[in-house]
PDB file of the backbone (N, CA, C, O) and the ligand in Angstrom, with CONECT records:
HET     ZN  A 101       1
ATOM      1  N   MET A   1      47.303  49.397  24.526  1.00  0.00           N
ATOM      2  CA  MET A   1      47.304  49.538  23.048  1.00  0.00           C
ATOM      3  C   MET A   1      46.735  50.947  22.645  1.00  0.00           C
ATOM      4  O   MET A   1      45.652  51.323  23.091  1.00  0.00           O
ATOM      5  N   ASN A   2      47.414  51.644  21.875  1.00  0.00           N
ATOM      6  CA  ASN A   2      46.689  52.984  21.634  1.00  0.00           C
ATOM      7  C   ASN A   2      45.758  52.837  20.490  1.00  0.00           C
ATOM      8  O   ASN A   2      45.714  51.776  19.868  1.00  0.00           O
ATOM      9  N   LYS A   3      44.941  53.946  20.154  1.00  0.00           N
ATOM     10  CA  LYS A   3      43.865  53.918  19.279  1.00  0.00           C
ATOM     11  C   LYS A   3      44.444  53.591  17.894  1.00  0.00           C
ATOM     12  O   LYS A   3      43.856  52.783  17.175  1.00  0.00           O
ATOM     13  N   HIS A   4      45.501  54.152  17.522  1.00  0.00           N
ATOM     14  CA  HIS A   4      46.045  54.027  16.244  1.00  0.00           C
ATOM     15  C   HIS A   4      46.388  52.561  15.946  1.00  0.00           C
ATOM     16  O   HIS A   4      46.127  52.118  14.828  1.00  0.00           O
ATOM     17  N   ALA A   5      46.891  51.872  16.772  1.00  0.00           N
ATOM     18  CA  ALA A   5      47.246  50.440  16.741  1.00  0.00           C
ATOM     19  C   ALA A   5      46.068  49.669  16.560  1.00  0.00           C
ATOM     20  O   ALA A   5      46.034  48.741  15.752  1.00  0.00           O
ATOM     21  N   ILE A   6      44.985  50.037  17.348  1.00  0.00           N
ATOM     22  CA  ILE A   6      43.685  49.262  17.346  1.00  0.00           C
ATOM     23  C   ILE A   6      43.145  49.475  15.950  1.00  0.00           C
ATOM     24  O   ILE A   6      42.784  48.498  15.294  1.00  0.00           O
ATOM     25  N   LEU A   7      43.070  50.691  15.465  1.00  0.00           N
ATOM     26  CA  LEU A   7      42.517  50.922  14.112  1.00  0.00           C
ATOM     27  C   LEU A   7      43.234  50.128  12.997  1.00  0.00           C
ATOM     28  O   LEU A   7      42.634  49.529  12.105  1.00  0.00           O
ATOM     29  N   ALA A   8      44.620  50.184  13.138  1.00  0.00           N
ATOM     30  CA  ALA A   8      45.356  49.358  12.097  1.00  0.00           C
ATOM     31  C   ALA A   8      45.019  47.861  12.208  1.00  0.00           C
ATOM     32  O   ALA A   8      44.901  47.168  11.198  1.00  0.00           O
ATOM     33  N   LYS A   9      44.858  47.349  13.518  1.00  0.00           N
ATOM     34  CA  LYS A   9      44.485  46.006  13.741  1.00  0.00           C
ATOM     35  C   LYS A   9      43.137  45.751  12.997  1.00  0.00           C
ATOM     36  O   LYS A   9      43.042  44.768  12.261  1.00  0.00           O
ATOM     37  N   LEU A  10      42.182  46.538  13.155  1.00  0.00           N
ATOM     38  CA  LEU A  10      40.842  46.612  12.818  1.00  0.00           C
ATOM     39  C   LEU A  10      40.847  46.550  11.236  1.00  0.00           C
ATOM     40  O   LEU A  10      40.085  45.766  10.671  1.00  0.00           O
ATOM     41  N   ALA A  11      41.580  47.256  10.615  1.00  0.00           N
ATOM     42  CA  ALA A  11      41.721  47.280   9.026  1.00  0.00           C
ATOM     43  C   ALA A  11      42.298  45.997   8.699  1.00  0.00           C
ATOM     44  O   ALA A  11      41.872  45.426   7.695  1.00  0.00           O
ATOM     45  N   GLU A  12      43.225  45.443   9.413  1.00  0.00           N
ATOM     46  CA  GLU A  12      43.821  44.179   9.068  1.00  0.00           C
ATOM     47  C   GLU A  12      42.691  42.959   9.111  1.00  0.00           C
ATOM     48  O   GLU A  12      42.590  42.051   8.287  1.00  0.00           O
ATOM     49  N   ILE A  13      41.964  43.152  10.154  1.00  0.00           N
ATOM     50  CA  ILE A  13      40.929  42.013  10.451  1.00  0.00           C
ATOM     51  C   ILE A  13      39.844  42.231   9.329  1.00  0.00           C
ATOM     52  O   ILE A  13      39.330  41.246   8.799  1.00  0.00           O
ATOM     53  N   GLU A  14      39.499  43.473   8.971  1.00  0.00           N
ATOM     54  CA  GLU A  14      38.470  43.654   8.029  1.00  0.00           C
ATOM     55  C   GLU A  14      38.894  43.034   6.614  1.00  0.00           C
ATOM     56  O   GLU A  14      38.135  42.368   5.909  1.00  0.00           O
ATOM     57  N   SER A  15      40.064  43.318   6.342  1.00  0.00           N
ATOM     58  CA  SER A  15      40.640  42.694   5.030  1.00  0.00           C
ATOM     59  C   SER A  15      40.583  41.196   5.080  1.00  0.00           C
ATOM     60  O   SER A  15      40.181  40.539   4.120  1.00  0.00           O
ATOM     61  N   SER A  16      40.974  40.681   6.164  1.00  0.00           N
ATOM     62  CA  SER A  16      40.823  39.171   6.298  1.00  0.00           C
ATOM     63  C   SER A  16      39.412  38.660   6.165  1.00  0.00           C
ATOM     64  O   SER A  16      39.141  37.653   5.511  1.00  0.00           O
ATOM     65  N   ILE A  17      38.509  39.399   6.819  1.00  0.00           N
ATOM     66  CA  ILE A  17      37.118  38.995   6.743  1.00  0.00           C
ATOM     67  C   ILE A  17      36.700  39.043   5.259  1.00  0.00           C
ATOM     68  O   ILE A  17      35.989  38.148   4.803  1.00  0.00           O
ATOM     69  N   LYS A  18      37.111  40.035   4.523  1.00  0.00           N
ATOM     70  CA  LYS A  18      36.727  40.208   3.156  1.00  0.00           C
ATOM     71  C   LYS A  18      37.334  39.015   2.354  1.00  0.00           C
ATOM     72  O   LYS A  18      36.708  38.425   1.473  1.00  0.00           O
ATOM     73  N   GLU A  19      38.528  38.730   2.712  1.00  0.00           N
ATOM     74  CA  GLU A  19      39.051  37.532   1.939  1.00  0.00           C
ATOM     75  C   GLU A  19      38.334  36.256   2.261  1.00  0.00           C
ATOM     76  O   GLU A  19      38.155  35.418   1.376  1.00  0.00           O
ATOM     77  N   ILE A  20      37.900  36.065   3.534  1.00  0.00           N
ATOM     78  CA  ILE A  20      37.230  34.899   3.870  1.00  0.00           C
ATOM     79  C   ILE A  20      35.894  34.764   3.167  1.00  0.00           C
ATOM     80  O   ILE A  20      35.446  33.698   2.744  1.00  0.00           O
ATOM     81  N   ARG A  21      35.273  36.000   3.079  1.00  0.00           N
ATOM     82  CA  ARG A  21      33.886  36.156   2.436  1.00  0.00           C
ATOM     83  C   ARG A  21      34.058  35.606   0.924  1.00  0.00           C
ATOM     84  O   ARG A  21      33.246  34.825   0.428  1.00  0.00           O
ATOM     85  N   ASP A  22      35.077  36.041   0.315  1.00  0.00           N
ATOM     86  CA  ASP A  22      35.359  35.652  -1.015  1.00  0.00           C
ATOM     87  C   ASP A  22      35.557  34.169  -1.231  1.00  0.00           C
ATOM     88  O   ASP A  22      35.103  33.606  -2.227  1.00  0.00           O
ATOM     89  N   ILE A  23      36.255  33.527  -0.270  1.00  0.00           N
ATOM     90  CA  ILE A  23      36.434  32.155  -0.285  1.00  0.00           C
ATOM     91  C   ILE A  23      35.137  31.429  -0.130  1.00  0.00           C
ATOM     92  O   ILE A  23      34.800  30.498  -0.862  1.00  0.00           O
ATOM     93  N   LEU A  24      34.393  31.922   0.906  1.00  0.00           N
ATOM     94  CA  LEU A  24      33.039  31.290   1.221  1.00  0.00           C
ATOM     95  C   LEU A  24      32.138  31.367   0.017  1.00  0.00           C
ATOM     96  O   LEU A  24      31.397  30.444  -0.324  1.00  0.00           O
ATOM     97  N   HIS A  25      32.247  32.547  -0.620  1.00  0.00           N
ATOM     98  CA  HIS A  25      31.272  32.807  -1.878  1.00  0.00           C
ATOM     99  C   HIS A  25      31.683  31.776  -2.852  1.00  0.00           C
ATOM    100  O   HIS A  25      30.799  31.096  -3.374  1.00  0.00           O
ATOM    101  N   GLU A  26      32.938  31.578  -3.161  1.00  0.00           N
ATOM    102  CA  GLU A  26      33.288  30.488  -4.125  1.00  0.00           C
ATOM    103  C   GLU A  26      32.845  29.084  -3.675  1.00  0.00           C
ATOM    104  O   GLU A  26      32.321  28.306  -4.472  1.00  0.00           O
ATOM    105  N   GLU A  27      33.048  28.797  -2.481  1.00  0.00           N
ATOM    106  CA  GLU A  27      32.685  27.439  -1.899  1.00  0.00           C
ATOM    107  C   GLU A  27      31.109  27.312  -1.920  1.00  0.00           C
ATOM    108  O   GLU A  27      30.581  26.219  -2.128  1.00  0.00           O
ATOM    109  N   ALA A  28      30.392  28.428  -1.707  1.00  0.00           N
ATOM    110  CA  ALA A  28      28.970  28.315  -1.625  1.00  0.00           C
ATOM    111  C   ALA A  28      28.423  27.756  -2.912  1.00  0.00           C
ATOM    112  O   ALA A  28      27.572  26.867  -2.889  1.00  0.00           O
ATOM    113  N   SER A  29      28.893  28.258  -4.032  1.00  0.00           N
ATOM    114  CA  SER A  29      28.348  27.656  -5.338  1.00  0.00           C
ATOM    115  C   SER A  29      28.683  26.235  -5.555  1.00  0.00           C
ATOM    116  O   SER A  29      27.953  25.537  -6.258  1.00  0.00           O
ATOM    117  N   ASP A  30      29.744  25.766  -4.991  1.00  0.00           N
ATOM    118  CA  ASP A  30      29.995  24.328  -5.008  1.00  0.00           C
ATOM    119  C   ASP A  30      28.972  23.548  -4.218  1.00  0.00           C
ATOM    120  O   ASP A  30      28.379  22.565  -4.663  1.00  0.00           O
ATOM    121  N   GLU A  31      28.822  24.021  -3.100  1.00  0.00           N
ATOM    122  CA  GLU A  31      27.872  23.491  -2.029  1.00  0.00           C
ATOM    123  C   GLU A  31      26.363  23.394  -2.588  1.00  0.00           C
ATOM    124  O   GLU A  31      25.626  22.480  -2.220  1.00  0.00           O
ATOM    125  N   GLN A  32      25.990  24.274  -3.396  1.00  0.00           N
ATOM    126  CA  GLN A  32      24.731  24.266  -3.765  1.00  0.00           C
ATOM    127  C   GLN A  32      24.501  23.063  -4.797  1.00  0.00           C
ATOM    128  O   GLN A  32      23.443  22.433  -4.837  1.00  0.00           O
ATOM    129  N   GLU A  33      25.562  22.817  -5.599  1.00  0.00           N
ATOM    130  CA  GLU A  33      25.589  21.676  -6.515  1.00  0.00           C
ATOM    131  C   GLU A  33      25.344  20.423  -5.734  1.00  0.00           C
ATOM    132  O   GLU A  33      24.485  19.604  -6.063  1.00  0.00           O
ATOM    133  N   LEU A  34      26.191  20.284  -4.599  1.00  0.00           N
ATOM    134  CA  LEU A  34      26.273  19.060  -3.844  1.00  0.00           C
ATOM    135  C   LEU A  34      24.777  18.846  -3.212  1.00  0.00           C
ATOM    136  O   LEU A  34      24.298  17.719  -3.089  1.00  0.00           O
ATOM    137  N   GLN A  35      24.162  19.910  -2.866  1.00  0.00           N
ATOM    138  CA  GLN A  35      22.899  19.776  -2.112  1.00  0.00           C
ATOM    139  C   GLN A  35      21.843  19.463  -3.116  1.00  0.00           C
ATOM    140  O   GLN A  35      20.909  18.750  -2.748  1.00  0.00           O
ATOM    141  N   ALA A  36      21.876  19.894  -4.301  1.00  0.00           N
ATOM    142  CA  ALA A  36      20.939  19.505  -5.380  1.00  0.00           C
ATOM    143  C   ALA A  36      20.999  17.988  -5.750  1.00  0.00           C
ATOM    144  O   ALA A  36      19.995  17.371  -6.106  1.00  0.00           O
ATOM    145  N   GLU A  37      22.294  17.400  -5.638  1.00  0.00           N
ATOM    146  CA  GLU A  37      22.472  16.031  -5.879  1.00  0.00           C
ATOM    147  C   GLU A  37      22.018  15.181  -4.696  1.00  0.00           C
ATOM    148  O   GLU A  37      21.583  14.063  -4.973  1.00  0.00           O
ATOM    149  N   SER A  38      22.057  15.541  -3.456  1.00  0.00           N
ATOM    150  CA  SER A  38      21.642  14.882  -2.343  1.00  0.00           C
ATOM    151  C   SER A  38      20.192  14.950  -2.021  1.00  0.00           C
ATOM    152  O   SER A  38      19.692  14.218  -1.167  1.00  0.00           O
ATOM    153  N   ALA A  39      19.503  15.845  -2.715  1.00  0.00           N
ATOM    154  CA  ALA A  39      18.123  16.167  -2.543  1.00  0.00           C
ATOM    155  C   ALA A  39      17.165  15.096  -2.736  1.00  0.00           C
ATOM    156  O   ALA A  39      16.159  14.983  -2.036  1.00  0.00           O
ATOM    157  N   ASP A  40      17.512  14.206  -3.806  1.00  0.00           N
ATOM    158  CA  ASP A  40      16.675  13.157  -4.135  1.00  0.00           C
ATOM    159  C   ASP A  40      16.957  11.824  -3.361  1.00  0.00           C
ATOM    160  O   ASP A  40      16.696  10.721  -3.842  1.00  0.00           O
ATOM    161  N   ASP A  41      17.512  12.015  -2.120  1.00  0.00           N
ATOM    162  CA  ASP A  41      17.935  10.898  -1.308  1.00  0.00           C
ATOM    163  C   ASP A  41      16.715  10.265  -0.557  1.00  0.00           C
ATOM    164  O   ASP A  41      16.848   9.264   0.148  1.00  0.00           O
ATOM    165  N   GLY A  42      15.544  10.891  -0.743  1.00  0.00           N
ATOM    166  CA  GLY A  42      14.399  10.309  -0.022  1.00  0.00           C
ATOM    167  C   GLY A  42      14.060  11.336   1.146  1.00  0.00           C
ATOM    168  O   GLY A  42      13.012  11.981   1.171  1.00  0.00           O
ATOM    169  N   GLY A  43      15.073  11.419   2.122  1.00  0.00           N
ATOM    170  CA  GLY A  43      14.888  12.358   3.186  1.00  0.00           C
ATOM    171  C   GLY A  43      13.657  12.078   3.995  1.00  0.00           C
ATOM    172  O   GLY A  43      12.912  12.975   4.390  1.00  0.00           O
ATOM    173  N   GLU A  44      13.458  10.720   4.243  1.00  0.00           N
ATOM    174  CA  GLU A  44      12.314  10.440   5.139  1.00  0.00           C
ATOM    175  C   GLU A  44      12.708  10.025   6.511  1.00  0.00           C
ATOM    176  O   GLU A  44      11.909   9.627   7.358  1.00  0.00           O
ATOM    177  N   ASP A  45      13.981  10.142   6.675  1.00  0.00           N
ATOM    178  CA  ASP A  45      14.544   9.627   8.061  1.00  0.00           C
ATOM    179  C   ASP A  45      14.182  10.748   9.115  1.00  0.00           C
ATOM    180  O   ASP A  45      14.730  11.847   9.025  1.00  0.00           O
ATOM    181  N   LYS A  46      13.361  10.510  10.010  1.00  0.00           N
ATOM    182  CA  LYS A  46      13.065  11.434  11.021  1.00  0.00           C
ATOM    183  C   LYS A  46      13.760  11.077  12.352  1.00  0.00           C
ATOM    184  O   LYS A  46      13.254  11.405  13.425  1.00  0.00           O
ATOM    185  N   GLY A  47      14.834  10.454  12.279  1.00  0.00           N
ATOM    186  CA  GLY A  47      15.748  10.331  13.415  1.00  0.00           C
ATOM    187  C   GLY A  47      15.189   9.343  14.433  1.00  0.00           C
ATOM    188  O   GLY A  47      15.458   8.145  14.355  1.00  0.00           O
ATOM    189  N   ASP A  48      14.374   9.873  15.434  1.00  0.00           N
ATOM    190  CA  ASP A  48      14.024   9.059  16.564  1.00  0.00           C
ATOM    191  C   ASP A  48      12.906   8.162  16.333  1.00  0.00           C
ATOM    192  O   ASP A  48      12.730   7.256  17.149  1.00  0.00           O
ATOM    193  N   SER A  49      12.031   8.297  15.220  1.00  0.00           N
ATOM    194  CA  SER A  49      10.843   7.472  15.072  1.00  0.00           C
ATOM    195  C   SER A  49      11.356   6.160  14.572  1.00  0.00           C
ATOM    196  O   SER A  49      12.395   6.061  13.919  1.00  0.00           O
ATOM    197  N   THR A  50      10.608   5.185  14.895  1.00  0.00           N
ATOM    198  CA  THR A  50      10.813   3.757  14.486  1.00  0.00           C
ATOM    199  C   THR A  50       9.914   3.419  13.358  1.00  0.00           C
ATOM    200  O   THR A  50       8.986   4.156  13.025  1.00  0.00           O
ATOM    201  N   ARG A  51      10.209   2.248  12.745  1.00  0.00           N
ATOM    202  CA  ARG A  51       9.528   1.819  11.625  1.00  0.00           C
ATOM    203  C   ARG A  51       8.709   0.535  12.142  1.00  0.00           C
ATOM    204  O   ARG A  51       8.308  -0.315  11.346  1.00  0.00           O
ATOM    205  N   ILE A  52       8.510   0.460  13.387  1.00  0.00           N
ATOM    206  CA  ILE A  52       7.693  -0.665  13.828  1.00  0.00           C
ATOM    207  C   ILE A  52       6.285  -0.441  13.981  1.00  0.00           C
ATOM    208  O   ILE A  52       5.857   0.557  14.561  1.00  0.00           O
ATOM    209  N   ALA A  53       5.476  -1.407  13.441  1.00  0.00           N
ATOM    210  CA  ALA A  53       4.043  -1.135  13.429  1.00  0.00           C
ATOM    211  C   ALA A  53       3.487  -1.766  14.720  1.00  0.00           C
ATOM    212  O   ALA A  53       3.988  -2.811  15.138  1.00  0.00           O
ATOM    213  N   CYS A  54       2.427  -1.143  15.391  1.00  0.00           N
ATOM    214  CA  CYS A  54       1.733  -1.609  16.452  1.00  0.00           C
ATOM    215  C   CYS A  54       1.265  -2.992  16.161  1.00  0.00           C
ATOM    216  O   CYS A  54       0.696  -3.183  15.086  1.00  0.00           O
ATOM    217  N   PRO A  55       1.450  -4.046  17.049  1.00  0.00           N
ATOM    218  CA  PRO A  55       0.940  -5.324  16.809  1.00  0.00           C
ATOM    219  C   PRO A  55      -0.653  -5.397  17.049  1.00  0.00           C
ATOM    220  O   PRO A  55      -1.315  -6.329  16.594  1.00  0.00           O
ATOM    221  N   LYS A  56      -1.142  -4.490  17.693  1.00  0.00           N
ATOM    222  CA  LYS A  56      -2.530  -4.467  18.073  1.00  0.00           C
ATOM    223  C   LYS A  56      -3.404  -3.749  16.945  1.00  0.00           C
ATOM    224  O   LYS A  56      -4.340  -4.296  16.362  1.00  0.00           O
ATOM    225  N   CYS A  57      -2.960  -2.439  16.722  1.00  0.00           N
ATOM    226  CA  CYS A  57      -3.754  -1.629  15.854  1.00  0.00           C
ATOM    227  C   CYS A  57      -2.989  -1.258  14.401  1.00  0.00           C
ATOM    228  O   CYS A  57      -3.522  -0.621  13.492  1.00  0.00           O
ATOM    229  N   GLY A  58      -1.741  -1.750  14.385  1.00  0.00           N
ATOM    230  CA  GLY A  58      -1.036  -1.419  13.114  1.00  0.00           C
ATOM    231  C   GLY A  58      -0.507  -0.060  12.878  1.00  0.00           C
ATOM    232  O   GLY A  58       0.143   0.255  11.881  1.00  0.00           O
ATOM    233  N   SER A  59      -0.830   0.748  13.876  1.00  0.00           N
ATOM    234  CA  SER A  59      -0.279   2.174  13.694  1.00  0.00           C
ATOM    235  C   SER A  59       1.282   2.140  13.628  1.00  0.00           C
ATOM    236  O   SER A  59       1.936   1.272  14.207  1.00  0.00           O
ATOM    237  N   LEU A  60       1.823   3.118  12.903  1.00  0.00           N
ATOM    238  CA  LEU A  60       3.201   3.300  12.807  1.00  0.00           C
ATOM    239  C   LEU A  60       3.797   4.386  13.733  1.00  0.00           C
ATOM    240  O   LEU A  60       4.995   4.666  13.759  1.00  0.00           O
ATOM    241  N   LYS A  61       2.790   4.999  14.530  1.00  0.00           N
ATOM    242  CA  LYS A  61       3.208   5.915  15.244  1.00  0.00           C
ATOM    243  C   LYS A  61       3.593   5.427  16.718  1.00  0.00           C
ATOM    244  O   LYS A  61       2.903   5.620  17.719  1.00  0.00           O
ATOM    245  N   ILE A  62       4.760   4.792  16.673  1.00  0.00           N
ATOM    246  CA  ILE A  62       5.311   4.208  17.831  1.00  0.00           C
ATOM    247  C   ILE A  62       6.307   5.182  18.497  1.00  0.00           C
ATOM    248  O   ILE A  62       7.278   5.620  17.880  1.00  0.00           O
ATOM    249  N   ILE A  63       6.027   5.512  19.811  1.00  0.00           N
ATOM    250  CA  ILE A  63       6.967   6.382  20.478  1.00  0.00           C
ATOM    251  C   ILE A  63       8.005   5.527  21.352  1.00  0.00           C
ATOM    252  O   ILE A  63       7.681   4.550  22.028  1.00  0.00           O
ATOM    253  N   LYS A  64       9.213   6.007  21.244  1.00  0.00           N
ATOM    254  CA  LYS A  64      10.278   5.315  22.069  1.00  0.00           C
ATOM    255  C   LYS A  64      10.148   5.824  23.472  1.00  0.00           C
ATOM    256  O   LYS A  64      10.028   7.030  23.687  1.00  0.00           O
ATOM    257  N   HIS A  65      10.169   4.861  24.509  1.00  0.00           N
ATOM    258  CA  HIS A  65      10.212   5.230  25.855  1.00  0.00           C
ATOM    259  C   HIS A  65      11.360   4.355  26.542  1.00  0.00           C
ATOM    260  O   HIS A  65      11.637   3.201  26.215  1.00  0.00           O
ATOM    261  N   VAL A  66      12.013   5.135  27.601  1.00  0.00           N
ATOM    262  CA  VAL A  66      12.960   4.450  28.298  1.00  0.00           C
ATOM    263  C   VAL A  66      12.140   3.509  29.413  1.00  0.00           C
ATOM    264  O   VAL A  66      11.302   4.028  30.151  1.00  0.00           O
ATOM    265  N   ASP A  67      12.403   2.311  29.461  1.00  0.00           N
ATOM    266  CA  ASP A  67      11.763   1.361  30.419  1.00  0.00           C
ATOM    267  C   ASP A  67      12.579   1.295  31.670  1.00  0.00           C
ATOM    268  O   ASP A  67      13.521   0.511  31.785  1.00  0.00           O
ATOM    269  N   LYS A  68      12.198   2.152  32.628  1.00  0.00           N
ATOM    270  CA  LYS A  68      13.029   2.263  33.889  1.00  0.00           C
ATOM    271  C   LYS A  68      12.849   1.065  34.708  1.00  0.00           C
ATOM    272  O   LYS A  68      13.555   0.888  35.701  1.00  0.00           O
ATOM    273  N   ALA A  69      11.995   0.274  34.374  1.00  0.00           N
ATOM    274  CA  ALA A  69      11.632  -1.004  35.194  1.00  0.00           C
ATOM    275  C   ALA A  69      12.665  -2.095  34.882  1.00  0.00           C
ATOM    276  O   ALA A  69      12.868  -3.061  35.617  1.00  0.00           O
ATOM    277  N   LYS A  70      13.326  -1.843  33.676  1.00  0.00           N
ATOM    278  CA  LYS A  70      14.289  -2.833  33.143  1.00  0.00           C
ATOM    279  C   LYS A  70      15.657  -2.199  32.965  1.00  0.00           C
ATOM    280  O   LYS A  70      15.872  -1.342  32.108  1.00  0.00           O
ATOM    281  N   VAL A  71      16.526  -2.630  33.768  1.00  0.00           N
ATOM    282  CA  VAL A  71      17.909  -2.285  33.727  1.00  0.00           C
ATOM    283  C   VAL A  71      18.718  -3.196  32.924  1.00  0.00           C
ATOM    284  O   VAL A  71      18.872  -4.336  33.362  1.00  0.00           O
ATOM    285  N   LEU A  72      19.255  -2.872  31.824  1.00  0.00           N
ATOM    286  CA  LEU A  72      20.011  -3.711  30.938  1.00  0.00           C
ATOM    287  C   LEU A  72      21.419  -4.161  31.583  1.00  0.00           C
ATOM    288  O   LEU A  72      21.794  -5.324  31.736  1.00  0.00           O
ATOM    289  N   TYR A  73      22.066  -3.074  31.903  1.00  0.00           N
ATOM    290  CA  TYR A  73      23.387  -3.206  32.508  1.00  0.00           C
ATOM    291  C   TYR A  73      23.807  -1.792  33.090  1.00  0.00           C
ATOM    292  O   TYR A  73      23.198  -0.762  32.800  1.00  0.00           O
ATOM    293  N   TYR A  74      24.827  -1.833  33.879  1.00  0.00           N
ATOM    294  CA  TYR A  74      25.342  -0.714  34.523  1.00  0.00           C
ATOM    295  C   TYR A  74      26.708  -0.274  33.828  1.00  0.00           C
ATOM    296  O   TYR A  74      27.659  -1.050  33.728  1.00  0.00           O
ATOM    297  N   HIS A  75      26.724   1.088  33.338  1.00  0.00           N
ATOM    298  CA  HIS A  75      27.789   1.585  32.769  1.00  0.00           C
ATOM    299  C   HIS A  75      28.451   2.577  33.700  1.00  0.00           C
ATOM    300  O   HIS A  75      27.857   3.616  33.988  1.00  0.00           O
ATOM    301  N   GLN A  76      29.709   2.295  34.207  1.00  0.00           N
ATOM    302  CA  GLN A  76      30.385   3.142  35.051  1.00  0.00           C
ATOM    303  C   GLN A  76      29.496   3.616  36.342  1.00  0.00           C
ATOM    304  O   GLN A  76      29.609   4.722  36.872  1.00  0.00           O
ATOM    305  N   GLY A  77      28.649   2.650  36.729  1.00  0.00           N
ATOM    306  CA  GLY A  77      27.850   2.897  37.855  1.00  0.00           C
ATOM    307  C   GLY A  77      26.341   3.474  37.578  1.00  0.00           C
ATOM    308  O   GLY A  77      25.441   3.486  38.417  1.00  0.00           O
ATOM    309  N   ALA A  78      26.252   3.924  36.297  1.00  0.00           N
ATOM    310  CA  ALA A  78      24.975   4.486  35.964  1.00  0.00           C
ATOM    311  C   ALA A  78      24.092   3.361  35.188  1.00  0.00           C
ATOM    312  O   ALA A  78      24.609   2.671  34.310  1.00  0.00           O
ATOM    313  N   PRO A  79      22.816   3.228  35.542  1.00  0.00           N
ATOM    314  CA  PRO A  79      22.182   2.250  34.951  1.00  0.00           C
ATOM    315  C   PRO A  79      21.730   2.551  33.518  1.00  0.00           C
ATOM    316  O   PRO A  79      21.351   3.684  33.222  1.00  0.00           O
ATOM    317  N   ILE A  80      21.764   1.572  32.640  1.00  0.00           N
ATOM    318  CA  ILE A  80      21.375   1.734  31.253  1.00  0.00           C
ATOM    319  C   ILE A  80      20.058   0.957  31.134  1.00  0.00           C
ATOM    320  O   ILE A  80      20.016  -0.271  31.211  1.00  0.00           O
ATOM    321  N   TYR A  81      18.932   1.776  30.934  1.00  0.00           N
ATOM    322  CA  TYR A  81      17.733   1.045  30.777  1.00  0.00           C
ATOM    323  C   TYR A  81      17.327   0.598  29.469  1.00  0.00           C
ATOM    324  O   TYR A  81      17.779   1.173  28.479  1.00  0.00           O
ATOM    325  N   ALA A  82      16.467  -0.431  29.349  1.00  0.00           N
ATOM    326  CA  ALA A  82      15.954  -0.955  28.221  1.00  0.00           C
ATOM    327  C   ALA A  82      14.980   0.028  27.683  1.00  0.00           C
ATOM    328  O   ALA A  82      14.482   0.920  28.370  1.00  0.00           O
ATOM    329  N   LYS A  83      14.720  -0.181  26.377  1.00  0.00           N
ATOM    330  CA  LYS A  83      13.695   0.766  25.581  1.00  0.00           C
ATOM    331  C   LYS A  83      12.502  -0.029  25.302  1.00  0.00           C
ATOM    332  O   LYS A  83      12.535  -1.251  25.161  1.00  0.00           O
ATOM    333  N   LYS A  84      11.440   0.690  25.223  1.00  0.00           N
ATOM    334  CA  LYS A  84      10.213   0.091  24.727  1.00  0.00           C
ATOM    335  C   LYS A  84       9.430   1.022  23.874  1.00  0.00           C
ATOM    336  O   LYS A  84       9.617   2.236  23.945  1.00  0.00           O
ATOM    337  N   GLY A  85       8.585   0.508  23.095  1.00  0.00           N
ATOM    338  CA  GLY A  85       7.760   1.310  22.096  1.00  0.00           C
ATOM    339  C   GLY A  85       6.396   1.306  22.693  1.00  0.00           C
ATOM    340  O   GLY A  85       5.893   0.263  23.111  1.00  0.00           O
ATOM    341  N   VAL A  86       5.813   2.410  22.738  1.00  0.00           N
ATOM    342  CA  VAL A  86       4.539   2.624  23.149  1.00  0.00           C
ATOM    343  C   VAL A  86       3.675   3.149  21.908  1.00  0.00           C
ATOM    344  O   VAL A  86       4.120   4.096  21.259  1.00  0.00           O
ATOM    345  N   CYS A  87       2.587   2.626  21.595  1.00  0.00           N
ATOM    346  CA  CYS A  87       1.771   3.074  20.433  1.00  0.00           C
ATOM    347  C   CYS A  87       1.102   4.181  20.887  1.00  0.00           C
ATOM    348  O   CYS A  87       0.484   4.159  21.951  1.00  0.00           O
ATOM    349  N   SER A  88       1.182   5.355  20.030  1.00  0.00           N
ATOM    350  CA  SER A  88       0.474   6.494  20.400  1.00  0.00           C
ATOM    351  C   SER A  88      -0.989   6.529  19.990  1.00  0.00           C
ATOM    352  O   SER A  88      -1.622   7.564  20.199  1.00  0.00           O
ATOM    353  N   GLN A  89      -1.595   5.447  19.404  1.00  0.00           N
ATOM    354  CA  GLN A  89      -2.899   5.346  19.009  1.00  0.00           C
ATOM    355  C   GLN A  89      -3.708   4.556  20.086  1.00  0.00           C
ATOM    356  O   GLN A  89      -4.791   4.958  20.511  1.00  0.00           O
ATOM    357  N   CYS A  90      -3.087   3.368  20.510  1.00  0.00           N
ATOM    358  CA  CYS A  90      -3.837   2.547  21.341  1.00  0.00           C
ATOM    359  C   CYS A  90      -3.148   2.356  22.734  1.00  0.00           C
ATOM    360  O   CYS A  90      -3.761   1.888  23.693  1.00  0.00           O
ATOM    361  N   GLY A  91      -1.889   2.731  22.786  1.00  0.00           N
ATOM    362  CA  GLY A  91      -1.123   2.627  24.062  1.00  0.00           C
ATOM    363  C   GLY A  91      -0.524   1.216  24.340  1.00  0.00           C
ATOM    364  O   GLY A  91      -0.072   0.896  25.440  1.00  0.00           O
ATOM    365  N   THR A  92      -0.559   0.400  23.249  1.00  0.00           N
ATOM    366  CA  THR A  92      -0.013  -0.935  23.472  1.00  0.00           C
ATOM    367  C   THR A  92       1.598  -0.860  23.645  1.00  0.00           C
ATOM    368  O   THR A  92       2.231  -0.220  22.805  1.00  0.00           O
ATOM    369  N   GLU A  93       2.172  -1.402  24.551  1.00  0.00           N
ATOM    370  CA  GLU A  93       3.666  -1.415  24.684  1.00  0.00           C
ATOM    371  C   GLU A  93       4.293  -2.652  24.005  1.00  0.00           C
ATOM    372  O   GLU A  93       3.767  -3.764  24.056  1.00  0.00           O
ATOM    373  N   MET A  94       5.357  -2.407  23.419  1.00  0.00           N
ATOM    374  CA  MET A  94       5.995  -3.601  22.789  1.00  0.00           C
ATOM    375  C   MET A  94       7.587  -3.397  22.928  1.00  0.00           C
ATOM    376  O   MET A  94       8.106  -2.288  23.047  1.00  0.00           O
ATOM    377  N   PRO A  95       8.241  -4.526  22.899  1.00  0.00           N
ATOM    378  CA  PRO A  95       9.742  -4.442  23.018  1.00  0.00           C
ATOM    379  C   PRO A  95      10.360  -3.873  21.717  1.00  0.00           C
ATOM    380  O   PRO A  95       9.886  -4.155  20.617  1.00  0.00           O
ATOM    381  N   LEU A  96      11.394  -3.092  21.868  1.00  0.00           N
ATOM    382  CA  LEU A  96      12.145  -2.615  20.658  1.00  0.00           C
ATOM    383  C   LEU A  96      13.410  -3.296  20.372  1.00  0.00           C
ATOM    384  O   LEU A  96      14.084  -2.963  19.397  1.00  0.00           O
TER     385      LEU A  96
HETATM  386 ZN    ZN A 101      -1.674   0.571  18.596  1.00  0.00          ZN2+
END
């Protein structure tokens, strides 16, 4: 490919990018409205944390652990372990 062809291609790509930017700019204003609507959703979900309270001290800081002593079943030869919760305050273990 000669330099001239490359530059022509580059100009083509740049105009495409400009087009895409314009489209994104239009969509961005729509998106901001959507985010404002979903903002009052609570947003308290922290993914991996559980809502189980420790039976001993009542702490809600329960950490999920994989209990490698307990195999639930084998999936394609790989063991699937049970999960247990461990209180981060007093260390009490509980089933999840
Ligand atoms: Zn505890």
